[in-house]
C-alpha positions as CSV (number, residue, x, y, z in Angstrom):
1,M,103.2,100.5,47.0
2,R,105.2,97.4,47.6
3,V,108.5,99.3,47.3
4,F,107.2,101.7,50.0
5,L,106.3,98.9,52.3
6,N,109.6,97.2,51.8
7,R,111.4,100.4,52.7
8,L,109.2,100.9,55.7
9,R,110.0,97.3,56.8
10,L,113.7,98.0,56.5
11,L,113.5,101.4,58.3
12,P,114.1,100.0,61.9
13,N,117.1,98.1,60.8
14,Y,118.4,101.2,59.0
15,I,117.9,103.3,62.1
16,R,119.7,100.8,64.3
17,Q,122.6,100.7,61.9
18,R,122.8,104.4,61.8
19,I,122.8,104.5,65.6
20,I,125.5,101.8,65.8
21,N,127.6,103.6,63.3
22,L,127.0,107.1,64.7
23,N,130.2,109.0,64.9
24,L,130.2,112.5,66.2
25,F,134.0,112.7,66.6
26,E,135.1,111.6,63.2
27,R,138.4,113.2,62.2
28,K,140.3,113.5,58.9
29,T,143.1,111.1,60.0
30,P,144.1,107.7,58.8
31,R,141.0,105.5,59.3
32,T,141.7,102.3,61.1
33,V,139.3,99.9,62.8
34,T,140.7,100.9,66.3
35,I,140.3,104.7,65.6
36,I,136.7,104.2,64.3
37,F,135.8,102.1,67.3
38,R,137.2,104.6,69.7
39,E,135.4,107.5,67.9
40,Q,132.1,105.6,68.1
41,L,132.7,104.8,71.8
42,L,133.3,108.5,72.5
43,T,130.0,109.2,70.7
44,R,128.1,106.8,72.9
45,I,129.7,108.1,76.1
46,F,129.0,111.7,75.0
47,I,125.3,110.9,74.3
48,L,124.9,109.0,77.5
49,L,126.4,111.7,79.7
50,L,124.5,114.4,77.8
51,T,121.2,112.5,78.3
52,I,121.8,111.9,82.0
53,L,122.9,115.4,82.8
54,S,120.1,116.9,80.8
55,V,117.5,114.8,82.6
56,A,119.0,115.7,85.9
57,A,119.0,119.4,85.0
58,G,115.4,119.2,83.9
59,F,114.2,117.6,87.1
60,Y,116.2,120.1,89.2
61,T,114.9,123.1,87.2
62,F,111.3,122.0,87.5
63,L,111.2,120.6,91.0
64,V,113.3,123.1,92.9
65,V,111.2,126.0,94.3
66,Q,112.6,129.6,94.3
67,N,111.8,133.1,95.6
68,Q,110.2,135.2,93.0
69,V,109.6,139.0,93.5
70,V,106.2,140.3,92.2
71,T,105.8,144.0,91.7
72,I,102.5,145.9,91.5
73,S,102.7,149.4,90.1
74,Q,100.7,152.2,91.8
75,P,98.5,150.0,93.9
76,S,95.2,151.3,95.3
77,L,94.3,151.0,99.0
78,V,92.1,148.0,98.2
79,D,95.0,146.4,96.3
80,Y,97.3,147.1,99.3
81,Q,94.9,145.6,101.8
82,Q,94.5,142.4,99.7
83,L,98.3,142.1,99.3
84,Y,98.8,142.7,103.0
85,N,96.3,140.0,103.8
86,N,98.1,137.5,101.6
87,Y,101.7,138.5,101.7
88,S,102.2,140.5,104.9
89,D,105.6,138.9,105.8
90,T,107.3,140.1,102.6
91,L,105.2,143.1,101.4
92,Q,107.2,146.3,100.8
93,C,105.6,149.5,99.5
94,P,108.0,152.5,99.3
95,C,106.3,155.9,99.7
96,S,106.7,158.6,97.1
97,R,106.5,161.2,99.9
98,L,108.6,160.3,102.9
99,S,107.2,162.9,105.3
100,V,103.5,163.4,106.0
101,P,102.1,165.9,108.6
102,Y,100.1,164.4,111.4
103,G,97.3,166.7,110.7
104,T,96.5,165.0,107.4
105,F,95.5,161.8,109.0
106,L,95.1,162.4,112.7
107,N,93.0,164.7,114.9
108,V,93.2,165.0,118.7
109,T,90.9,167.5,120.4
110,F,89.9,168.2,124.0
111,V,87.0,169.1,126.2
112,L,87.7,171.5,129.1
113,H,85.7,171.6,132.3
114,Q,82.6,173.7,131.7
115,V,83.8,176.4,134.1
116,C,86.2,177.6,131.4
117,T,83.3,178.4,129.1
118,S,80.9,179.5,131.8
119,D,79.7,183.0,132.9
120,F,82.4,182.9,135.7
121,V,85.1,183.8,133.2
122,L,83.2,186.3,131.1
123,P,84.7,189.9,131.0
124,I,81.4,191.4,132.0
125,W,81.4,189.4,135.3
126,L,85.1,190.0,135.9
127,N,84.6,193.8,135.3
128,Y,81.6,193.8,137.6
129,L,83.6,192.3,140.5
130,A,86.6,194.5,139.8
131,S,84.5,197.6,140.0
132,F,84.0,197.1,143.7
133,D,86.4,199.1,145.9
134,P,87.5,196.9,148.9
135,I,87.9,200.2,150.9
136,L,84.1,200.4,151.1
137,V,84.0,197.2,153.0
138,P,83.0,197.9,156.6
139,S,85.9,197.4,159.1
140,W,83.9,194.9,161.1
141,T,83.9,192.5,158.1
142,V,87.7,192.3,158.0
143,T,89.4,190.7,161.0
144,R,92.2,188.3,161.8
145,M,89.8,185.4,161.9
146,V,87.3,186.1,159.1
147,R,87.1,188.0,155.8
148,D,84.4,189.5,153.7
149,F,84.2,187.7,150.3
150,R,84.1,191.1,148.6
151,T,87.7,191.8,149.5
152,T,89.0,188.8,147.5
153,G,86.2,187.9,145.1
154,A,87.6,189.8,142.1
155,S,91.1,188.2,142.5
156,Y,89.5,184.7,142.8
157,F,87.6,184.9,139.5
158,Q,90.5,186.7,137.8
159,L,92.8,183.8,138.7
160,L,90.2,181.3,137.5
161,A,89.8,183.1,134.1
162,T,93.6,183.4,133.8
163,F,94.3,179.8,134.3
164,C,91.5,178.8,132.0
165,S,93.0,181.0,129.3
166,L,96.4,179.7,130.0
167,A,95.3,176.0,129.7
168,K,93.5,176.8,126.4
169,S,96.5,178.6,124.9
170,N,98.9,175.8,126.0
171,I,96.7,173.1,124.4
172,E,96.2,175.1,121.2
173,D,99.9,175.7,120.8
174,A,100.6,172.0,121.4
175,Q,98.0,171.1,118.9
176,R,99.4,173.4,116.3
177,I,102.9,171.9,116.8
178,F,101.6,168.4,116.8
179,T,99.5,168.6,113.6
180,N,102.4,170.2,111.7
181,T,104.9,167.6,112.9
182,Q,106.0,165.4,110.1
183,F,105.5,161.6,110.2
184,I,108.5,160.3,108.5
185,N,108.5,156.8,107.0
186,A,110.0,155.4,103.9
187,H,107.5,152.6,103.5
188,V,103.8,152.1,104.0
189,L,103.4,150.8,107.5
190,A,101.1,147.9,108.2
191,S,97.8,149.1,109.6
192,P,98.2,147.4,113.0
193,L,101.8,148.8,113.4
194,F,100.6,152.2,112.1
195,N,97.8,152.4,114.7
196,Q,100.2,151.2,117.4
197,Q,102.7,154.0,116.6
198,I,100.0,156.6,116.3
199,Q,98.6,155.7,119.7
200,A,102.1,156.0,121.2
201,M,102.5,159.4,119.6
202,I,99.2,160.6,120.9
203,E,100.0,159.4,124.4
204,S,103.4,161.2,124.2
205,Y,101.7,164.4,122.9
206,I,99.2,164.4,125.7
207,S,101.8,163.7,128.4
208,N,104.2,166.4,127.0
209,T,101.3,169.0,126.8
210,Q,100.4,168.3,130.5
211,D,104.0,168.4,131.6
212,N,104.6,171.7,129.9
213,F,101.6,173.2,131.6
214,K,102.6,171.8,135.0
215,R,106.0,173.4,134.6
216,T,104.4,176.8,133.7
217,F,102.0,176.5,136.6
218,E,104.8,175.6,139.0
219,W,106.9,178.6,138.0
220,I,103.9,180.8,138.7
221,D,103.4,179.2,142.0
222,I,107.1,179.6,142.9
223,A,107.0,183.2,141.8
224,F,104.1,184.0,144.1
225,I,105.4,182.2,147.1
226,T,109.1,183.0,147.1
227,N,108.9,186.7,146.2
228,F,106.9,187.7,149.3
229,L,104.8,190.1,147.3
230,L,102.5,192.4,149.3
231,T,99.0,191.5,148.1
232,G,96.4,194.1,147.2
233,A,93.8,192.4,149.3
234,N,95.9,193.0,152.4
235,T,96.0,189.2,153.2
236,N,99.7,189.0,154.1
237,F,100.4,192.3,155.8
238,V,98.9,195.0,158.0
239,V,99.4,198.7,157.4
240,A,99.6,200.8,160.6
241,V,100.3,204.4,161.6
242,T,102.4,205.1,164.6
243,E,102.0,208.0,167.1
244,N,104.6,209.9,165.0
245,D,102.4,209.6,161.9
246,T,104.8,207.0,160.5
247,L,103.4,204.4,158.1
248,I,104.7,200.9,158.9
249,V,103.9,197.5,157.4
250,K,103.5,194.6,159.9
251,D,103.2,190.9,159.3
252,L,99.7,189.5,159.5
253,I,98.7,187.0,162.2
254,F,95.7,184.8,161.5
255,E,93.4,183.1,164.0
256,R,92.5,179.5,163.1
257,I,88.8,179.2,163.6
258,D,87.7,176.0,165.3
259,Q,84.0,176.8,165.7
260,L,81.9,179.7,164.1
261,N,78.2,180.5,164.2
262,H,76.0,183.6,164.5
263,N,76.4,183.7,168.3
264,S,80.0,183.0,169.0
265,Y,83.3,181.7,167.7
266,A,86.3,179.8,169.0
267,N,89.8,179.8,167.7
268,D,92.4,177.0,167.6
269,G,95.6,179.1,167.8
270,V,97.2,181.5,165.4
271,C,99.4,181.3,162.3
272,A,101.7,183.8,160.8
273,C,102.1,184.4,157.0
274,P,105.9,184.8,157.0
275,T,106.4,181.3,158.4
276,E,103.2,179.4,157.5
277,S,102.2,181.0,154.2
278,L,101.1,177.6,152.7
279,S,98.9,176.5,155.6
280,C,97.5,179.7,157.1
281,F,93.9,180.4,156.0
282,V,91.1,182.8,157.1
283,T,87.5,181.8,157.1
284,N,85.5,183.4,154.3
285,L,82.0,184.9,154.9
286,L,79.3,186.3,152.8
287,Y,77.9,189.5,154.2
288,I,74.7,191.2,153.1
289,N,73.4,193.2,156.0
290,G,74.6,193.5,159.6
291,S,76.6,195.6,162.0
292,S,79.0,193.1,163.6
293,T,81.4,190.3,162.5
294,L,78.9,187.6,163.5
295,E,76.0,189.0,161.4
296,F,76.8,187.2,158.2
297,E,74.6,185.6,155.5
298,Q,76.5,182.3,155.2
299,I,79.9,180.7,155.8
300,F,81.8,180.4,152.5
301,S,83.7,177.3,153.6
302,E,84.5,176.0,150.1
303,L,86.6,179.1,149.4
304,S,89.8,179.6,151.3
305,I,91.6,182.9,151.9
306,G,95.3,182.4,152.3
307,C,98.2,184.7,152.9
308,I,98.7,184.8,149.1
309,P,95.6,184.8,146.9
310,L,97.0,182.0,144.7
311,V,97.6,179.7,147.7
312,G,94.0,180.2,148.9
313,F,92.7,179.8,145.4
314,L,94.5,176.4,145.0
315,H,93.3,175.2,148.4
316,S,89.7,176.0,147.6
317,K,86.9,173.5,146.6
318,Y,84.7,174.1,143.6
319,A,81.4,172.3,144.3
320,W,79.8,175.6,145.0
321,W,80.1,176.5,141.3
322,Y,77.0,174.4,140.8
323,N,75.0,176.1,143.6
324,E,72.7,178.9,142.4
325,T,72.3,180.2,146.0
326,Y,75.9,181.1,146.3
327,L,75.8,183.2,143.2
328,K,72.7,185.0,144.3
329,N,74.2,185.8,147.7
330,I,77.5,187.0,146.1
331,Q,75.7,189.4,143.9
332,A,73.6,190.6,146.8
333,T,76.8,191.4,148.8
334,Y,78.1,193.5,145.9
335,A,74.8,195.2,145.3
336,I,74.9,196.7,148.8
337,V,77.8,198.9,147.7
338,I,77.5,199.0,143.9
339,N,74.0,200.6,143.7
340,S,74.5,202.1,140.3
341,Q,74.9,198.8,138.6
342,S,72.1,196.5,137.8
343,S,72.3,192.9,138.9
344,L,73.9,190.5,136.4
345,H,72.3,187.3,135.2
346,I,75.1,184.9,136.0
347,K,74.3,181.2,135.8
348,S,75.8,178.5,138.0
349,L,77.4,175.4,136.3
350,N,75.1,172.8,134.8
351,T,74.9,169.7,137.1
352,S,73.7,167.6,134.2
353,I,77.1,167.8,132.4
354,P,79.2,164.9,133.5
355,T,82.7,165.5,134.9
356,R,85.6,163.4,136.0
357,F,86.5,165.9,138.6
358,K,84.7,165.4,141.9
359,N,84.9,167.6,144.9
360,S,88.7,167.9,144.9
361,S,90.8,171.0,145.3
362,L,91.3,173.6,142.6
363,E,95.0,172.7,142.5
364,Y,94.2,169.2,141.2
365,L,91.9,170.8,138.6
366,L,94.6,173.1,137.4
367,R,97.3,170.4,137.3
368,E,95.0,168.5,135.0
369,M,94.6,171.6,132.8
370,F,90.8,171.6,133.3
371,I,90.7,168.8,130.8
372,E,87.7,166.6,131.1
373,T,88.7,164.3,128.2
374,W,90.9,164.1,125.1
375,I,89.0,163.2,122.0
376,R,91.1,160.9,119.9
377,N,89.5,160.5,116.5
378,D,90.0,157.3,114.7
379,T,93.3,157.2,112.9
380,H,92.7,157.5,109.2
381,F,95.0,154.9,107.7
382,D,93.4,155.6,104.3
383,Q,94.4,159.2,104.4
384,F,98.0,158.3,105.4
385,Y,98.1,155.8,102.6
386,N,97.0,158.4,100.1
387,E,99.5,161.0,101.3
388,C,102.3,158.3,101.3
389,A,101.2,157.5,97.7
390,P,103.3,154.3,97.2
391,I,104.9,154.0,93.8
392,S,104.7,150.3,93.8
393,C,104.3,147.3,96.1
394,S,106.6,144.2,95.9
395,Y,106.2,140.9,97.6
396,T,108.0,137.6,97.4
397,I,106.4,134.2,96.6
398,I,108.0,130.7,96.7
399,Q,107.0,128.5,93.8
400,R,108.2,126.3,91.0
401,R,109.1,127.7,87.6
402,D,106.5,127.8,84.8
403,I,106.9,124.9,82.3
404,I,107.7,127.4,79.5
405,V,110.5,128.9,81.6
406,V,111.7,125.4,82.5
407,L,111.9,124.5,78.7
408,F,113.9,127.6,77.8
409,L,116.2,127.1,80.7
410,L,116.6,123.4,79.8
411,I,117.5,124.3,76.2
412,S,120.1,126.7,77.4
413,I,121.5,124.2,79.9
414,C,121.6,121.4,77.3
415,G,123.4,123.7,74.8
416,G,126.0,124.5,77.4
417,L,126.4,120.9,78.5
418,K,126.9,119.8,74.8
419,E,129.7,122.3,74.3
420,V,131.4,121.3,77.6
421,L,131.1,117.6,77.0
422,R,132.4,117.9,73.4
423,I,135.6,119.2,75.0
424,L,135.9,117.1,78.1
425,V,134.8,113.7,76.9
426,P,137.4,113.5,74.0
427,A,140.1,114.9,76.3
428,F,139.4,112.5,79.1
429,C,139.0,109.5,76.9
430,K,142.1,110.4,74.9
431,L,144.0,110.3,78.2
432,I,142.6,106.8,79.0
433,F,143.4,105.6,75.5
434,F,146.9,106.8,75.9
435,F,147.5,104.8,79.0
436,M,145.8,101.8,77.5
437,D,148.2,102.0,74.5
438,W,151.2,102.5,76.7
439,W,150.3,99.5,78.9
440,K,149.7,97.4,75.8
441,N,153.0,98.3,74.2
442,R,154.8,97.6,77.6
443,D,153.3,94.1,77.7
444,T,154.4,93.5,74.1
445,Q,157.9,94.6,74.8
446,H,158.1,92.3,77.8
447,R,157.1,89.3,75.8
448,K,159.8,89.9,73.3
């Protein structure tokens, strides 16, 4: 026991002597006091530099922050939303499917003015009106200042049904193209940016659909006006027979009515269809019984008769669509001649259904495609995300290295420093010793 204590007492001195005599650069050369001293000095310099550099490397490795990329494989929508809330600036989620049809996550529908689904455009109503022969209209109901509604009623409702059908087909074609259009994106878009882009696409889709219909409508308008077609309702020409039994066609001159009632009328000049086809209109009357021009049931002021049916149609108002009295009187005028057909039960438009179109012209209604509203369903980001099906999501975080990583890095760095210092320290000190010996020898020689 005493021996162990004595050894334990001598242990510090032994360690100190071992440190003092430590020589990591001992060589198999002649051993002199100077050589041993220099080898021990190299050892101390080596250990000191290795310690300082290792401590510095340890502090740098632990304290300096760095960017670290974290990857989550096949994240769910909930995972993505959490990642976006925390790492929106650096989050990247590449899609496994680069193109996704709009129809999978977006639905845009429309509501037309109720007239396009009303009795006014039903085939049974159109056929009923078309069955009337305008030749049967008494001559006194057709003058240069007034016209019987029965001569133009069929064309009016046929134009209405045609434009309703044209608006529907244009919108349905545009919808089909839009829903099949591919939304191409390499990465999952952030929800706010996704909604922003989708809203811009919807606005563009609506605008393009309306513009395409307007171009179609304008071509129809131009075709009617510029071709100077003779209308079947005889509203832009007059057929006359000369004394020589020759059939001639004359231009029609209209009288502009300034005042009209059951007792008298007054005109305000005349207009000619060849030169004023866009502003020349005849007053429309509803006849039921009577034997003269002034014996009419009511003035149909909302409906204009122009030189060309389309022009009069566009210039007309449509508030009367909601008036049941008008429909009853129209059917009564036809029933006078069409005795074989029973009266139809045609309903006026429902006043309780709201509309954004007030008492404007039919032209405005057409240019708006009869559309009351576009129904833009909520964009379904979850459906887009599922179709995109991201393979993974990566985000970047800035933080210090884990202690275990620091230890492994420090061990690697120390190992590298040790090898470098074992080469550099002896070489550098050897150069210093060389100059010291040279200087010492030089002084010795000078003294001799």
